[in-house]
N, C-alpha and C positions, 0 to 999 in steps of 0.2 A: 577192680573194677569189674562191676557184673554183667549179664549177658545185655539187660535191656538199657542200660546207660552206652554201652557198644553201641546196639544199633540205632538210639538214638543218637551217637556223636559223630556217625558214621551218615544218619541224613543229613545233619547240617552241614559238615561239609563237601557231601555232594550238592546240598542246595549252592553252598557257596560257589561249588566249581562250575556249576550250570549258569548262573549268573556273569560270571566272569567269562565263560564261554562265548556268552550269546555276546557280552561286549565285544569282542575280538571280530564279530562278522561284521561285512561291511553294507549297513542297512541305508546307507545315501547315494549309492549310485554315482562314486567318485570317478573323477578321471580315469582314462585307459588309453593306455601308448597305440598309438596306427600310424602302421608303416616307421616303425623305429624312432615316434617322436613321440612324448609326450608335453602336450600343454596346459600348461598350469595359470595361462593368464585368465585373470578373471575368476580364479578357487578364490575362494574367502576361506576355508576351512582349514588351510593348513598351519596356520596359527596354532591349531588347538586340538588335532587328532593327526594322526600318522598317513600317511598317505603308502597303498600297496602300490609298488610299481609293476603294473601289472597289463598286458598286452602284448601288442608286436613288438619283439626285437631284432634288429638285425644281426645275423648271425653268420660268422663266416667258419664254415668247419675247416678241419686242417690247419688252421692259423693260431696263432697267439696273437693278438695285437693290442698295441696300447695306443695307437693312434694309425690313423686310415693312410695309407700309400697310395701319392701323388698319382699312379695311374689306374687307382682303384674304379671298376666300372661302375657307371650311373647309377644304375639298378640293383640292387640286394634281394636277398631272399631274405623270408621272414620267419620266424619262431616264436609259438606263443609261448611265452613266459608266466608264471611258473608251470611246468609240466615237464615229463618224460621226453628229452630229445631224440632217445632211440631212432623211430621213426624217420626222423629228419636227418641223423647224422648215416643211417647204414637204411639207404634205400632195400635193398636186395636182403636182409635181415631185420626188418623192424624189431626183432626181441633182442639187438646186442645192441648196448650204449655205451661200448668201449671206443675211446677216440679221445679229442683234444678239439677245443671248439674256443671261440670268442663271439660272447654278443656283445651287445651297443647299443646304446638308448640316448637320443637327445632330447635332455628337457630344456623347456621355454619357458618363461616363466615374468612374471611382473617384478621393476626395480627394487619395490615394496619387500617384498618374497626374499630377496637375499641376503647373505648373511650366514653365521655359522649354523651348515645344516647337517644333519647325524642322517647315518645309515643304518639298519639293522638287519644282519645278513642270518636267516633263521638255519637252513639247510641247504648248500650247493655240495653235489654229488661230483665227485669229492675232493681233489685237491683244487684251488683257485688262488686267484687275484682281482681286486677291487682294484680299477683304475678310477678318478672322479678329475676331472677338469685338467689330465696329466699327470698325474699325483697320485699315486699308489698307496691307500690308507687303509689295506688291510689284505688279508691275505690269510688262508689257512692250507697247510701240506706243504708240499715242492710243487711247483708248475713247470714241467720239463715233458717234453713230446715221445723222451724216451724212457718207457717202462722201469729200466733200472736206474733209472734218475729221479724220478717221478716216487711220492710218496702222497696217500691220500689221508685227507684229516675232514671231518665235518662238524666243527662247534659252532653252535650261535655266538655272536661279539656284535658289539654296536663299536663305528668309528665314524669321526665328522673329521669336517672340513671345510674353510671361510672359503664361501664363494660369492664371488662381487662381480658377477655376472648374469646376464640375462637370457644367457643360454651357451650351457655345454651339455658334453658329453658324459655317457657313463660306458666304461669298457671293463667285461668281467670275461676272465680269460678264463675257462675250465677245462680239466682234466682228470678223465675218469680211467682207469685199467684195473678197478675193485670190482666193480660193481654191473655185472653182465647185460642185467634186463632193466637200468635203472640210471639214469646219468642227468647233469646240468643242474638248473635253478629247478630246484622240487618246490620249493617255498617262497613265498616271495618276498622280493627285499624291501622293507619299510624307510621311507624317506621324512625328515622335517625337523622342525626345534629339536634342539638337544634334549633338552628337559622332557618333551611330550614321547620321544623315542628311547630316551633311557627309561621313563616310566614305562611305558609299553613293554622293555624287556624284562624289567623287575618284576610286573605284573605277571608274564606270561613263567616265567622263573619261580615263583610263587604258587601258579597253577600247578604246573609241573611237580612243585611240592606236595600239593593239597593231594594231588592224584597218587602219588606215593604214599602216602599219610591212609589214607582210604582203603588200597590195597592192601596195607598192613592190618587195617584195622579188620578188613574184612579176612583176612587168616586168621587173627586171633580169635573173633566171632565164631567160625567156623571150626576153630579149634577146640575153643569151650563148648559147643554145641556135641564136637564127639565125646569129649572126654565127662562131659555131664548129662 
């Protein structure tokens, strides 16, 4: 393969990557969570596109919850997710993201939106458990408040559950003892029909692979320029 062909192939792959990246942006101003509630009633695009669970989540520092205690206060603090939890977790040291935490989001939807619902978890730092409607459907690493028992792991995955309610809760328990300056839900969790979410997951994986191919092609290209 000569240098010209490598350059043309690289340009084609870069163009494909750009088109795919544009498709991942939110151009339609989808619903966002407000004060811990994601209201999807009347939203008609959920059958064909993934919904990013962005906005205000309730958060509980220093607690690992799978349901709310009966004596829980009526008012809750909120945190923007996705985002680094460091400034909210450690007010005295905004650079420190070490600790453990629970996020909670209530989803409200129309009856016709219920059914088999999938969730894509791209990046939560570092260990976490995903609990939907009272059931753990996904986890990475070992969630524990003791650093000696904890194990951090951040790997994208897809999980799903049959939802038969018009209102349900999502709890995300997160523990981070690895990364001093960044922790929590770093990239947004996606929600939607199984086929839509699996398709998104596969498209992003293909995009990551294409970026790797471009990197290797450019390495080869500049290597050939150097030697020839």
